[in-house]
Backbone bond lengths (Angstrom), bond angles and torsions (degrees), N, CA, C in turn:
res aa  C-N    CA-C-N  psi(-1)  N-CA   C-N-CA  omega(-1)  CA-C   N-CA-C  phi
1 C - - - 1.448 - - 1.533 113.34 -
2 V 1.339 112.07 -38.30 1.492 115.89 -179.83 1.518 110.07 -66.47
3 R 1.380 115.70 -41.19 1.444 119.12 -179.19 1.523 111.47 -67.64
4 L 1.336 116.62 -36.49 1.468 122.58 177.29 1.558 109.17 -65.99
5 G 1.286 116.05 -40.53 1.451 118.37 178.44 1.520 113.44 -65.86
6 E 1.320 115.80 -38.31 1.501 120.36 175.44 1.510 112.02 -63.03
7 Q 1.363 117.08 -41.14 1.435 122.07 179.04 1.537 112.96 -62.32
8 H 1.288 115.06 -39.32 1.447 120.67 -176.82 1.551 112.27 -107.93
9 R 1.346 115.20 33.64 1.416 118.61 -179.05 1.497 114.47 -65.47
10 S 1.324 115.64 -38.64 1.446 120.59 179.46 1.526 111.50 -64.82
11 A 1.306 116.06 -39.46 1.521 119.05 178.44 1.521 111.19 -67.98
12 W 1.385 116.69 -38.15 1.469 115.94 176.17 1.503 113.25 -67.17
13 C 1.289 116.19 -37.90 1.510 119.98 178.71 1.510 109.97 -66.42
14 F 1.352 118.12 -37.60 1.440 120.02 178.96 1.539 111.00 -68.83
15 A 1.306 115.91 -38.30 1.490 120.29 177.96 1.542 109.97 -63.68
16 L 1.370 116.51 -41.61 1.454 119.65 176.87 1.558 110.37 -65.40
17 L 1.325 116.66 -35.46 1.481 120.01 178.69 1.494 111.46 -65.31
18 V 1.365 117.45 -40.53 1.472 121.93 179.63 1.539 108.45 -67.12
19 L 1.322 116.11 -44.41 1.514 118.76 177.89 1.468 112.76 -64.43
20 G 1.289 118.63 -40.41 1.447 121.58 175.06 1.527 113.91 -62.45
21 Y 1.305 115.09 -40.57 1.490 118.66 177.98 1.542 111.36 -67.55
22 L 1.320 117.60 -39.02 1.500 118.96 176.56 1.512 110.18 -66.38
23 L 1.309 119.02 -41.37 1.479 119.73 177.71 1.512 111.07 -65.45
24 Y 1.305 117.30 -33.88 1.444 120.92 177.03 1.530 113.00 -63.36
25 L 1.349 114.04 -39.19 1.498 120.08 178.21 1.524 109.41 -68.69
26 V 1.328 117.23 -43.06 1.460 120.03 179.92 1.552 110.29 -64.23
27 F 1.347 114.77 -41.04 1.480 118.45 179.02 1.522 110.33 -61.51
28 G 1.335 117.22 -45.38 1.465 119.50 179.47 1.519 112.35 -63.13
29 A 1.358 117.55 -37.75 1.449 120.65 179.14 1.583 111.13 -65.53
30 V 1.333 115.76 -40.47 1.465 120.34 176.95 1.492 111.85 -63.48
31 V 1.332 117.32 -44.70 1.484 119.15 -178.10 1.518 110.57 -65.85
32 F 1.372 116.28 -48.19 1.435 118.53 -178.15 1.532 112.38 -62.68
33 S 1.355 116.90 -39.55 1.465 121.12 178.92 1.533 110.02 -63.65
34 S 1.299 117.84 -42.67 1.488 120.97 -175.48 1.534 109.54 -72.99
35 V 1.314 118.20 -30.44 1.472 120.17 -179.07 1.536 113.40 -86.25
36 E 1.262 116.95 -43.62 1.464 121.62 -172.90 1.554 113.60 -88.51
37 L 1.290 118.08 -30.14 1.462 118.76 -175.99 1.519 115.25 -60.58
38 P 1.346 120.25 -39.02 1.476 120.84 177.92 1.554 110.15 -63.76
39 Y 1.330 119.34 -38.17 1.468 121.61 178.20 1.548 110.72 -67.45
40 E 1.286 118.80 -37.45 1.420 122.68 177.05 1.513 111.01 -65.58
41 D 1.342 117.98 -40.95 1.454 121.55 178.43 1.551 111.76 -63.71
42 L 1.329 114.69 -41.23 1.462 118.64 179.38 1.530 111.73 -65.67
43 L 1.371 116.51 -39.02 1.434 120.91 179.12 1.510 109.89 -66.92
44 R 1.334 118.52 -40.47 1.483 120.39 177.17 1.511 111.29 -59.23
45 Q 1.355 115.87 -46.15 1.443 119.88 -177.62 1.570 109.27 -64.87
46 E 1.314 117.72 -40.50 1.435 121.53 -179.83 1.514 111.49 -62.65
47 L 1.333 116.46 -45.33 1.480 119.65 178.73 1.512 112.52 -65.17
48 G 1.384 115.60 -38.48 1.430 116.72 176.59 1.496 115.82 -62.20
49 K 1.335 116.46 -41.71 1.445 122.12 176.99 1.547 110.81 -65.89
50 L 1.349 117.09 -40.89 1.454 120.70 177.83 1.512 113.34 -62.58
51 K 1.358 114.36 -39.04 1.486 118.98 179.08 1.509 110.78 -66.92
52 Q 1.313 115.76 -44.91 1.464 120.96 179.31 1.490 112.09 -61.12
53 R 1.336 117.28 -43.15 1.452 121.03 -179.59 1.561 110.87 -63.85
54 F 1.348 114.89 -39.37 1.455 119.77 -179.18 1.562 111.05 -65.80
55 L 1.319 116.07 -39.99 1.465 119.18 178.05 1.519 111.64 -68.09
56 E 1.307 119.49 -33.07 1.425 122.27 176.40 1.535 111.61 -68.25
57 E 1.334 116.53 -36.27 1.467 119.49 179.95 1.537 111.46 -79.65
58 Q 1.296 118.24 -17.96 1.464 122.81 179.66 1.528 110.02 -120.52
59 P 1.327 118.87 76.72 1.478 120.15 -172.84 1.520 111.94 -68.73
60 C 1.332 119.06 -20.78 1.440 121.15 -179.44 1.529 113.31 -78.01
61 L 1.323 115.70 -8.00 1.468 121.29 -178.68 1.519 110.53 -106.29
62 S 1.313 116.01 124.66 1.483 120.70 -179.82 1.533 110.26 -80.63
63 E 1.277 114.78 161.84 1.477 118.59 178.78 1.538 111.36 -70.34
64 Q 1.290 118.81 -28.73 1.469 121.87 179.79 1.534 108.32 -71.88
65 Q 1.285 119.56 -40.32 1.465 121.69 177.52 1.512 112.01 -64.96
66 L 1.326 114.79 -39.78 1.484 118.62 177.55 1.527 112.06 -65.93
67 E 1.291 115.76 -39.60 1.517 119.95 -178.03 1.577 108.49 -68.92
68 Q 1.320 116.31 -38.38 1.467 119.17 178.26 1.497 110.71 -64.01
69 F 1.361 119.64 -41.22 1.441 124.07 178.09 1.550 110.31 -64.54
70 L 1.361 115.21 -48.04 1.442 118.40 -179.51 1.518 113.23 -64.27
71 L 1.297 117.87 -36.44 1.464 122.56 177.61 1.500 110.86 -60.38
72 R 1.312 115.95 -41.91 1.480 120.03 179.57 1.516 111.53 -69.86
73 V 1.328 116.21 -38.15 1.471 119.65 177.81 1.484 110.01 -65.60
74 L 1.356 117.93 -43.46 1.464 118.80 -179.19 1.490 112.29 -65.93
75 E 1.356 116.81 -36.63 1.450 120.72 178.07 1.547 111.70 -62.72
76 A 1.305 114.83 -42.65 1.466 119.54 176.42 1.500 112.24 -65.85
77 S 1.334 115.55 -38.10 1.466 120.59 179.37 1.518 111.94 -61.87
78 N 1.332 115.88 -35.37 1.494 119.89 179.78 1.539 110.35 -63.97
79 Y 1.337 117.09 -24.30 1.437 121.44 177.31 1.537 112.92 -96.31
80 G 1.360 116.99 9.04 1.411 120.71 178.34 1.490 116.09 82.55
81 V 1.308 116.16 13.45 1.512 120.99 179.32 1.531 108.12 -106.49
82 S 1.318 116.65 126.02 1.437 122.24 -174.71 1.531 109.08 -119.63
83 V 1.337 115.25 148.35 1.488 121.43 178.14 1.557 110.91 -92.02
84 L 1.319 115.75 -4.87 1.445 119.33 -179.25 1.528 110.25 -67.80
85 S 1.314 116.71 144.51 1.431 120.33 -177.98 1.536 113.17 -69.52
86 N 1.365 116.54 -28.91 1.446 118.41 -177.38 1.505 113.32 -83.76
87 A 1.406 116.89 0.17 1.450 119.64 178.18 1.472 112.99 -116.31
88 S 1.319 118.76 5.49 1.421 120.94 -177.04 1.539 115.19 -74.43
89 G 1.321 117.80 -12.60 1.455 119.62 -177.18 1.506 113.39 -88.51
90 N 1.349 118.60 -10.91 1.484 122.74 -177.53 1.482 110.12 -94.45
91 W 1.327 116.88 119.98 1.491 121.97 176.55 1.475 108.62 -98.86
92 N 1.341 115.90 138.25 1.453 124.01 -178.74 1.508 115.17 -82.55
93 W 1.380 117.13 -19.82 1.419 119.94 -173.44 1.540 111.36 -124.95
94 D 1.364 118.58 33.87 1.430 116.29 166.97 1.536 109.13 -78.15
95 F 1.284 116.45 -178.97 1.490 118.86 -172.46 1.517 111.99 -62.34
96 T 1.286 118.39 -45.21 1.482 120.74 -177.22 1.543 110.27 -65.82
97 S 1.327 118.19 -41.24 1.445 120.42 178.28 1.493 111.16 -69.72
98 S 1.308 118.79 -34.59 1.463 121.60 175.93 1.524 111.14 -66.81
99 L 1.344 114.69 -38.13 1.491 120.46 178.35 1.554 109.56 -65.69
100 F 1.321 115.64 -39.92 1.444 121.40 177.27 1.543 108.97 -63.01
101 F 1.346 116.80 -42.03 1.455 120.63 178.17 1.462 113.73 -61.90
102 T 1.357 117.00 -47.39 1.464 120.99 -177.75 1.530 110.48 -65.92
103 S 1.318 118.99 -32.32 1.426 122.44 -179.92 1.542 111.17 -73.16
104 T 1.310 117.42 -25.06 1.504 120.93 -179.15 1.519 111.32 -102.15
105 S 1.315 119.77 -7.33 1.460 118.79 177.27 1.525 111.65 -100.41
106 S 1.322 117.15 -17.35 1.486 118.61 179.08 1.521 115.08 -97.69
107 P 1.359 119.23 -45.12 1.454 119.42 -174.57 1.523 111.75 -57.68
108 A 1.320 113.36 141.58 1.464 120.27 -180.00 1.491 108.42 -147.09
109 S 1.334 115.91 146.15 1.437 120.99 170.53 1.511 110.02 -101.37
110 Q 1.313 115.33 -165.01 1.493 118.33 -178.49 1.507 113.50 -66.22
111 S 1.351 117.48 -23.21 1.470 119.18 -171.82 1.499 114.87 -117.55
112 S 1.280 118.67 -22.31 1.463 120.02 -175.86 1.499 111.01 -158.70
113 S 1.311 115.77 168.85 1.479 121.57 -179.12 1.524 109.51 -130.73
114 W 1.312 113.72 159.58 1.449 121.71 174.01 1.488 109.60 -84.09
115 S 1.242 119.64 103.03 1.484 121.12 176.53 1.543 106.42 -135.43
116 S 1.332 114.66 147.95 1.424 122.58 -177.98 1.515 111.59 53.36
117 Y 1.375 114.67 50.55 1.449 121.15 -178.32 1.538 108.71 -85.45
118 G 1.314 115.99 117.79 1.458 119.40 178.33 1.518 110.97 80.42
119 H 1.345 116.29 -156.33 1.429 122.09 -176.17 1.553 111.53 -104.91
120 T 1.287 117.77 4.86 1.435 120.68 179.31 1.539 109.09 -86.29
121 V 1.313 115.43 99.92 1.463 120.93 -177.53 1.512 108.31 -133.07
122 P 1.332 119.34 150.19 1.461 120.88 -179.78 1.497 112.61 -60.28
123 L 1.351 116.91 138.46 1.462 122.65 179.06 1.538 111.44 -95.19
124 S 1.325 117.51 -41.50 1.445 122.85 -173.50 1.549 110.91 -87.75
125 D 1.296 114.22 159.95 1.490 119.57 176.08 1.481 112.29 -63.99
126 G 1.365 115.58 -38.36 1.448 117.96 177.28 1.507 113.98 -65.27
127 G 1.361 116.61 -37.90 1.402 120.39 175.95 1.535 114.23 -64.92
128 K 1.338 116.51 -36.82 1.468 121.35 177.82 1.504 111.07 -68.80
129 A 1.323 116.63 -41.24 1.467 120.40 179.13 1.558 110.71 -65.71
130 F 1.333 115.81 -42.84 1.461 119.06 176.47 1.503 113.16 -63.79
131 C 1.361 114.37 -35.36 1.481 118.20 179.99 1.544 111.47 -64.97
132 I 1.342 115.01 -37.18 1.507 117.86 176.52 1.521 110.72 -64.48
133 I 1.319 116.94 -49.59 1.472 120.27 -179.67 1.512 110.78 -64.34
134 Y 1.278 117.58 -41.14 1.514 122.23 179.90 1.490 109.62 -62.85
135 S 1.327 119.98 -43.08 1.486 123.06 -178.33 1.529 111.51 -70.03
136 V 1.371 114.41 -40.38 1.455 117.42 179.53 1.547 112.50 -60.03
137 I 1.286 116.96 -37.61 1.439 122.61 176.96 1.559 110.21 -80.48
138 G 1.317 115.74 -39.47 1.456 121.17 -171.83 1.513 113.66 -71.92
139 I 1.336 118.38 -36.29 1.485 119.52 -176.57 1.524 111.05 -66.60
140 P 1.325 121.68 -49.94 1.485 119.99 178.17 1.506 109.28 -65.18
141 F 1.354 117.53 -38.72 1.479 119.48 -177.77 1.535 110.33 -64.61
142 T 1.313 117.10 -38.35 1.452 121.35 178.50 1.534 111.81 -68.39
143 L 1.350 113.97 -40.56 1.476 120.20 177.78 1.525 109.09 -58.43
144 L 1.350 116.62 -45.13 1.431 122.18 179.47 1.535 111.90 -61.51
145 F 1.365 113.68 -44.24 1.453 120.48 178.05 1.545 112.76 -62.19
146 L 1.322 116.96 -48.78 1.449 123.01 -179.27 1.545 110.86 -63.96
147 T 1.315 116.46 -41.17 1.433 119.57 179.16 1.532 111.78 -63.74
148 A 1.315 117.14 -42.45 1.451 119.45 179.23 1.511 112.10 -66.29
149 V 1.363 115.04 -39.73 1.440 119.32 179.68 1.526 111.49 -65.44
150 V 1.329 115.63 -47.01 1.475 120.30 -177.90 1.525 109.53 -63.91
151 Q 1.312 119.61 -42.30 1.467 120.76 -178.70 1.545 110.88 -63.39
152 R 1.255 119.21 -29.97 1.473 119.57 177.79 1.572 111.04 -81.37
153 I 1.286 115.71 -37.73 1.479 117.77 178.96 1.463 114.31 -69.34
154 I 1.353 116.42 -36.39 1.421 120.34 -174.95 1.598 111.98 -68.56
155 V 1.308 114.66 -23.68 1.481 118.99 176.19 1.531 111.29 -64.12
156 Y 1.330 114.89 -43.47 1.471 119.94 -178.12 1.502 114.34 -87.42
157 V 1.306 117.71 -27.25 1.472 121.84 -178.40 1.512 111.32 -90.03
158 T 1.281 119.67 -31.03 1.497 120.64 -171.65 1.486 113.98 -119.12
159 R 1.330 117.97 -55.70 1.442 119.23 -170.00 1.531 113.96 -73.87
160 R 1.327 116.58 -43.96 1.460 117.55 178.38 1.518 114.95 -67.71
161 P 1.342 119.23 -39.91 1.465 118.35 176.70 1.598 111.02 -62.99
162 V 1.312 116.98 -37.51 1.498 118.39 178.14 1.489 111.72 -69.36
163 L 1.288 117.89 -38.33 1.483 120.30 179.56 1.509 109.05 -70.68
164 Y 1.345 118.38 -32.95 1.481 120.64 -178.98 1.516 109.00 -66.58
165 F 1.338 118.95 -47.20 1.472 118.90 178.47 1.527 113.06 -68.00
166 H 1.324 116.05 -30.71 1.478 117.18 178.48 1.477 110.80 -72.44
167 I 1.348 119.79 -43.51 1.476 121.38 -178.40 1.514 111.88 -77.01
168 R 1.300 116.08 -43.55 1.485 121.64 -172.51 1.555 111.70 -71.94
169 W 1.359 113.80 -43.45 1.442 117.96 -174.25 1.527 113.38 -111.39
170 G 1.314 118.67 -7.32 1.412 122.92 174.31 1.521 116.14 78.43
171 F 1.352 118.93 17.16 1.433 123.71 179.58 1.519 109.82 -73.90
172 S 1.335 115.60 156.81 1.481 120.99 178.02 1.480 110.97 -66.03
173 K 1.355 117.70 138.30 1.447 121.08 -179.94 1.518 112.03 -59.97
174 Q 1.319 115.57 -43.48 1.486 117.92 -176.21 1.499 110.53 -64.94
175 V 1.323 117.97 -42.43 1.507 121.03 179.71 1.456 110.21 -63.78
176 V 1.369 118.85 -46.10 1.448 124.02 -179.27 1.520 108.52 -62.97
177 A 1.336 118.91 -43.23 1.471 121.41 -178.49 1.530 111.94 -64.52
178 I 1.337 116.38 -37.01 1.485 117.61 178.15 1.501 111.92 -67.80
179 I 1.349 116.28 -47.21 1.468 121.67 -179.22 1.546 108.34 -62.19
180 H 1.300 117.53 -41.89 1.492 121.45 -178.98 1.520 110.26 -64.56
181 A 1.319 118.08 -42.18 1.479 121.60 179.23 1.546 110.50 -62.07
182 V 1.368 115.14 -43.36 1.437 116.35 -178.44 1.515 111.59 -66.73
183 V 1.314 118.24 -43.18 1.458 122.07 178.63 1.528 111.79 -63.56
184 L 1.343 117.33 -41.05 1.419 122.34 179.63 1.584 109.52 -64.29
185 G 1.310 114.83 -41.64 1.469 120.42 178.50 1.539 109.97 -63.22
186 F 1.335 117.22 -42.87 1.451 120.07 179.09 1.523 113.40 -63.77
187 I 1.359 115.62 -41.32 1.464 119.49 179.13 1.528 109.91 -66.87
188 T 1.298 117.95 -40.75 1.472 122.37 179.63 1.536 111.87 -63.78
189 V 1.320 116.77 -43.78 1.446 120.28 -179.08 1.530 109.11 -66.07
190 S 1.295 117.44 -38.49 1.499 123.17 -179.26 1.535 110.04 -66.59
191 C 1.331 114.64 -45.52 1.515 117.81 -172.38 1.534 112.70 -82.13
192 F 1.325 116.40 -26.24 1.471 117.88 -174.93 1.562 113.03 -116.64
193 F 1.325 116.50 0.18 1.473 118.38 174.99 1.528 113.68 -124.53
194 F 1.330 116.49 -58.58 1.439 117.46 -174.49 1.524 113.74 -71.38
195 I 1.357 114.86 -48.41 1.496 118.12 179.88 1.521 111.81 -65.33
196 P 1.346 120.91 -46.51 1.477 117.86 175.91 1.489 113.54 -64.66
197 A 1.346 119.59 -31.71 1.433 120.28 176.51 1.546 112.65 -64.04
198 A 1.336 115.68 -37.16 1.443 119.14 177.74 1.560 110.25 -69.61
199 I 1.323 116.70 -35.42 1.448 120.07 177.79 1.546 109.71 -67.06
200 F 1.343 116.85 -48.20 1.480 119.91 -180.00 1.531 111.84 -61.15
201 S 1.321 118.67 -36.37 1.422 121.02 178.93 1.519 112.32 -63.57
202 V 1.350 117.69 -26.51 1.448 122.56 177.25 1.510 111.53 -85.25
203 L 1.354 118.86 -41.50 1.427 122.41 -175.83 1.519 111.59 -76.83
204 E 1.343 119.35 -34.88 1.419 123.47 178.64 1.498 111.16 -93.40
205 D 1.327 115.87 120.86 1.478 119.70 -173.72 1.530 111.93 -68.74
206 D 1.348 117.85 -34.01 1.481 120.80 -173.60 1.532 111.41 -93.72
207 W 1.307 120.10 4.88 1.434 122.24 -176.99 1.520 110.86 -107.73
208 N 1.334 115.71 133.85 1.482 120.60 168.56 1.491 108.15 -94.75
209 F 1.365 117.16 -174.92 1.462 118.85 -175.65 1.510 110.22 -70.26
210 L 1.321 119.54 -36.66 1.455 120.71 178.61 1.516 112.53 -62.85
211 E 1.312 115.83 -43.12 1.480 120.57 178.72 1.502 111.54 -66.94
212 S 1.327 117.03 -34.59 1.504 120.08 177.80 1.538 109.22 -69.32
213 F 1.335 116.68 -45.16 1.427 120.23 -179.56 1.571 109.89 -63.89
214 Y 1.338 114.58 -36.22 1.450 119.65 176.88 1.543 111.55 -62.16
215 F 1.319 115.55 -40.44 1.479 119.83 178.85 1.533 110.12 -65.76
216 C 1.318 117.59 -44.47 1.452 120.81 179.81 1.536 110.95 -61.49
217 F 1.322 116.52 -43.88 1.467 118.47 -179.01 1.528 112.51 -68.63
218 I 1.338 116.17 -45.65 1.465 119.58 -179.37 1.577 109.92 -62.64
219 S 1.289 115.53 -37.50 1.473 118.00 -176.92 1.552 110.66 -73.68
220 L 1.340 117.12 -48.31 1.490 118.33 -173.32 1.529 111.60 -78.94
221 S 1.325 118.61 -16.75 1.447 121.64 172.18 1.533 111.76 -84.33
222 T 1.332 116.21 5.01 1.469 124.23 176.95 1.526 112.84 64.20
223 I 1.330 118.91 20.69 1.441 120.02 174.52 1.524 109.80 -76.87
224 G 1.363 115.20 -53.02 1.461 120.46 170.53 1.544 112.33 61.15
225 L 1.358 116.96 58.94 1.462 119.52 178.49 1.505 113.35 -67.64
226 G 1.327 117.31 -32.32 1.444 118.62 176.69 1.498 116.64 86.95
227 D 1.381 114.36 4.88 1.467 115.65 177.95 1.526 113.23 -76.13
228 Y 1.285 117.66 -17.65 1.472 122.33 173.32 1.533 108.16 -125.18
229 V 1.309 114.15 119.82 1.499 120.28 -178.46 1.565 105.37 -129.32
230 P 1.356 117.31 117.50 1.454 120.37 -179.10 1.527 110.25 -73.01
231 G 1.310 115.18 159.12 1.430 124.07 177.32 1.493 114.82 76.65
232 E 1.293 120.24 14.25 1.449 122.15 -179.38 1.527 113.40 -105.23
233 G 1.361 119.14 10.70 1.417 122.22 -178.69 1.498 112.12 -75.87
234 Y 1.294 116.19 165.94 1.494 123.07 -178.94 1.558 105.17 -74.16
235 N 1.349 112.84 133.46 1.432 122.61 178.59 1.522 111.45 53.18
236 Q 1.324 116.49 47.82 1.453 123.35 175.85 1.558 107.99 -67.21
237 K 1.347 116.07 123.53 1.423 119.21 179.05 1.542 111.55 -77.07
238 F 1.297 116.05 139.92 1.473 124.09 178.35 1.564 109.32 51.63
239 R 1.284 114.91 49.83 1.461 119.38 -174.15 1.501 112.00 -60.99
240 E 1.350 120.54 -41.56 1.437 123.39 -176.16 1.559 108.61 -66.57
241 L 1.333 116.91 -44.78 1.494 119.82 -179.33 1.544 107.97 -69.14
242 Y 1.278 116.76 -32.39 1.491 119.39 -179.86 1.502 110.69 -68.06
243 K 1.335 116.79 -39.61 1.475 119.95 179.21 1.554 111.33 -66.97
244 I 1.363 116.74 -40.66 1.456 119.14 177.34 1.527 110.08 -64.15
245 G 1.322 117.98 -40.55 1.511 118.79 177.93 1.491 111.00 -64.40
246 I 1.293 119.85 -36.92 1.487 121.72 179.32 1.560 108.98 -67.84
247 T 1.327 115.61 -36.73 1.444 117.06 -179.86 1.522 110.29 -65.22
248 C 1.353 117.47 -42.37 1.467 122.01 178.30 1.494 109.38 -63.56
249 Y 1.323 116.95 -41.10 1.495 120.81 -178.52 1.528 109.89 -62.26
250 L 1.339 117.54 -42.46 1.452 120.61 -177.05 1.521 110.24 -66.50
251 L 1.310 116.67 -41.30 1.443 120.77 -179.72 1.516 112.17 -66.76
252 L 1.338 117.07 -48.42 1.513 121.43 176.15 1.509 111.18 -61.74
253 G 1.329 116.72 -41.76 1.464 118.95 -179.91 1.482 111.76 -65.41
254 L 1.305 120.79 -38.56 1.437 122.85 176.39 1.502 111.97 -62.62
255 I 1.327 116.13 -41.93 1.466 120.68 179.23 1.543 109.45 -62.86
256 A 1.329 117.14 -44.38 1.433 122.23 178.87 1.534 112.30 -62.33
257 M 1.331 116.10 -40.58 1.464 119.04 177.26 1.539 112.05 -65.02
258 L 1.336 116.00 -36.91 1.507 117.49 179.10 1.528 109.13 -71.68
259 V 1.324 117.79 -34.94 1.474 118.54 178.41 1.515 110.04 -64.90
260 V 1.334 118.63 -39.83 1.462 120.65 178.12 1.527 111.12 -66.70
261 L 1.356 117.75 -45.17 1.414 120.21 175.57 1.495 115.07 -57.30
262 E 1.307 114.49 -44.42 1.488 119.23 177.73 1.519 111.08 -65.28
263 T 1.271 117.84 -34.99 1.493 120.56 176.43 1.489 111.01 -63.59
264 F 1.309 118.07 -45.67 1.467 120.82 179.05 1.536 111.45 -69.18
265 C 1.337 116.07 -32.92 1.472 117.13 -178.88 1.543 111.57 -69.54
266 E 1.336 116.84 -21.93 1.469 121.22 -179.69 1.495 113.08 -84.27
267 L 1.345 117.64 -4.26 1.463 120.78 178.13 1.541 108.81 -67.20
268 H 1.302 115.46 140.83 1.492 120.25 -176.45 1.486 110.96 -65.98
269 E 1.331 117.76 -35.78 1.458 120.14 -177.91 1.527 110.62 -65.67
270 L 1.359 116.46 -42.64 1.446 119.29 -179.63 1.534 112.72 -70.12
271 K 1.334 117.66 -29.84 1.444 120.35 174.89 1.529 111.41 -66.37
272 K 1.313 115.27 -40.80 1.493 119.13 177.07 1.536 109.79 -65.24
273 F 1.327 118.55 -39.43 1.452 123.60 -179.58 1.532 110.54 -65.86
274 R 1.361 117.21 -41.31 1.448 118.41 -178.74 1.527 111.00 -68.11
275 K 1.304 117.30 -31.35 1.451 120.65 -175.14 1.579 108.83 -66.61
276 L 1.290 119.17 -20.20 1.465 121.75 -179.58 1.514 109.36 -63.81
277 F 1.330 120.13 -27.58 1.465 123.04 -175.82 1.521 112.69 -103.72
278 Y 1.308 117.98 1.11 1.466 118.83 -179.14 1.543 109.89 -95.67
279 V 1.323 113.42 157.76 1.476 119.34 178.33 1.519 107.24 -80.38
280 K 1.328 115.64 126.21 1.465 121.89 179.98 1.516 110.47 -86.29
281 K 1.319 115.69 139.30 1.438 121.70 177.52 1.519 110.03 -83.92
282 D 1.318 114.49 138.80 1.487 119.37 178.13 1.501 107.68 -90.29
283 K 1.339 116.90 117.49 1.465 121.60 -174.10 1.535 108.96 -68.62
284 E 1.324 119.94 -36.89 1.454 121.37 -178.54 1.551 109.70 -64.83
285 E 1.273 118.56 -39.34 1.472 121.06 177.35 1.512 110.83 -65.43
286 D 1.323 116.19 -40.44 1.523 119.56 176.75 1.523 110.57 -61.59
287 Q 1.324 117.71 -42.22 1.467 119.44 179.63 1.508 112.77 -65.05
288 V 1.365 117.03 -41.34 1.476 121.60 178.93 1.490 109.16 -64.64
289 H 1.349 116.77 -40.69 1.465 120.36 178.94 1.538 111.34 -63.44
290 I 1.276 117.16 -35.83 1.429 119.63 -179.65 1.529 110.80 -73.29
291 M 1.345 116.94 -36.19 1.464 119.98 179.71 1.542 111.34 -70.76
292 E 1.315 115.97 -37.16 1.486 120.10 -179.23 1.527 110.55 -70.54
293 H 1.306 117.10 -32.78 1.477 120.81 178.09 1.511 109.04 -109.99
294 D 1.336 114.01 80.16 1.461 121.13 -175.57 1.519 108.80 -82.12
295 Q 1.351 113.96 68.92 1.447 118.58 -178.39 1.532 111.12 -130.21
296 L 1.295 115.66 21.53 1.481 118.97 -178.75 1.485 110.68 -94.37
297 S 1.275 116.46 137.66 1.447 121.73 176.82 1.545 109.30 -91.83
298 F 1.314 116.45 170.37 1.458 119.52 -179.33 1.493 111.99 -64.18
299 S 1.347 117.62 -31.10 1.464 121.95 -178.84 1.538 109.19 -68.07
300 S 1.314 118.28 -41.89 1.432 121.62 -179.89 1.536 111.45 -67.99
301 I 1.352 115.78 -35.60 1.480 117.93 176.60 1.472 110.39 -66.98
302 S 1.329 118.87 -40.53 1.461 119.77 177.79 1.504 112.67 -64.51
303 D 1.340 114.06 -37.56 1.460 119.98 177.98 1.553 109.88 -62.44
304 Q 1.314 115.76 -42.94 1.482 120.93 179.47 1.539 109.65 -63.82
305 A 1.350 116.70 -42.83 1.447 118.58 179.08 1.574 110.73 -63.86
306 T 1.326 115.34 -38.74 1.451 116.22 179.14 1.540 111.50 -66.55
307 S 1.308 117.11 -39.30 1.484 119.80 177.34 1.503 111.06 -64.92
308 M 1.350 118.84 -35.64 1.455 120.81 177.66 1.502 112.18 -66.44
309 K 1.341 116.29 -38.41 1.449 121.44 175.21 1.544 111.56 -63.35
310 E 1.347 114.73 -41.21 1.464 117.39 178.20 1.510 112.42 -66.78
311 D 1.337 116.51 -34.23 1.478 117.93 176.65 1.469 111.18 -67.58
312 Q 1.353 118.93 -36.51 1.483 120.92 177.99 1.537 110.47 -67.90
313 K 1.365 115.60 -35.95 1.471 117.53 177.79 1.550 110.26 -69.91
314 A 1.313 115.19 -31.56 1.508 117.77 -178.95 1.534 113.57 -67.38
315 D 1.324 115.23 -19.54 1.501 119.16 177.84 1.501 110.94 -67.59
316 E 1.347 118.56 -25.26 1.421 119.69 178.40 1.536 110.96 -93.02
317 P 1.369 118.07 148.54 1.475 119.08 -176.58 1.516 113.51 -62.02
318 F 1.349 116.34 -45.72 1.436 117.94 -179.59 1.534 105.63 -145.77
319 V 1.317 117.49 125.37 1.449 122.54 -176.99 1.497 110.96 -113.89
320 T 1.305 117.30 133.18 1.461 120.29 -179.97 1.563 107.47 -106.37
321 S 1.268 115.03 147.88 1.449 119.80 177.79 1.528 107.95 -80.89
322 Q 1.403 115.74 138.78 1.437 122.24 -175.11 1.525 109.59 -80.51
323 S 1.288 117.05 129.55 1.465 120.47 -177.43 1.510 110.97 -71.60
324 P 1.372 117.61 152.92 1.436 120.52 -179.66 1.549 113.11 -63.67
325 T 1.354 116.29 -31.15 1.414 118.50 -178.52 1.540 112.62 -68.12
326 S 1.350 115.30 -35.12 1.431 118.41 177.20 1.536 112.07 -68.05
327 N 1.385 114.69 -33.76 1.485 118.34 179.95 1.534 108.84 -70.04
328 D 1.364 117.37 -39.13 1.436 119.37 179.49 1.515 113.53 -64.74
329 S 1.307 113.76 -40.47 1.462 121.21 179.06 1.537 111.13 -62.61
330 S 1.384 115.35 -42.53 1.422 118.65 178.73 1.514 112.49 -65.77
331 I 1.391 115.84 -36.21 1.463 118.73 177.35 1.530 111.01 -67.23
332 N 1.316 115.90 -42.22 1.475 117.36 179.63 1.513 113.21 -63.70
333 N 1.390 113.93 -34.79 1.484 116.40 177.16 1.523 110.25 -68.33
């Protein structure tokens, strides 16, 4: 039984991972239901009483006419159009709002994308069709752009600092990598969560610090629920410039989040932990498969050896190339 368990260790770990994820979803559903359901019930009761009071004060208006009017108002509100007098000056499809929409409908991370952010959504059939085509092209294009940017930034922000402390001071790579990841995460959270949340709580009249921090987290984690959209207040000063600044903040914040995630993913401990849930390749089966299909050229064999060496190097958090002088000295010794 012990030997059988060792052979199927990866499968057991994967089964536990699936079970843990399902329990996590159920736990979240229970918590949200217990916390939010009472507030929803109170809101329903309040709206029902308000509607009944309005009908009593307006006897010439039938309930059916009122519901038709409210239905049309709510439908327009879902598209960001309001009948209120204090909201008539804000257009949803001027250039800055459109730029904000394109920046939140195309960017995507490894797991999700920003789509349908806020109340700015296409109204016409042509706009909806163009949005589909634009997103189909924009999502992979943005993934390519973000990957290229992150791969260049992480060299100067993560790998070189770790190598410097390892070579200059002789510290362990793993210890330096862990400390560096924690410090980088703290700096990122401070610069892109706490400080912007304090700024938003001042610029947005209806937002407190918790709501501002909630907006920063929901936006930069690419969830993008759209329940909080900055720059939509009445008589917002410098609204166009404000929207452009928010667009730049979201793009830079997403890049910073990806750099931090990539830094943590390169830690040796996390790599070992992830391997518990992956399917392991059987080396003996690979060798038999190669022998049965004797169709490999020397170039393909050398390519396979190179890829195996790269996989071995990928197991370490940061690998440095050995200098020729050190090799010569080791040979002479």
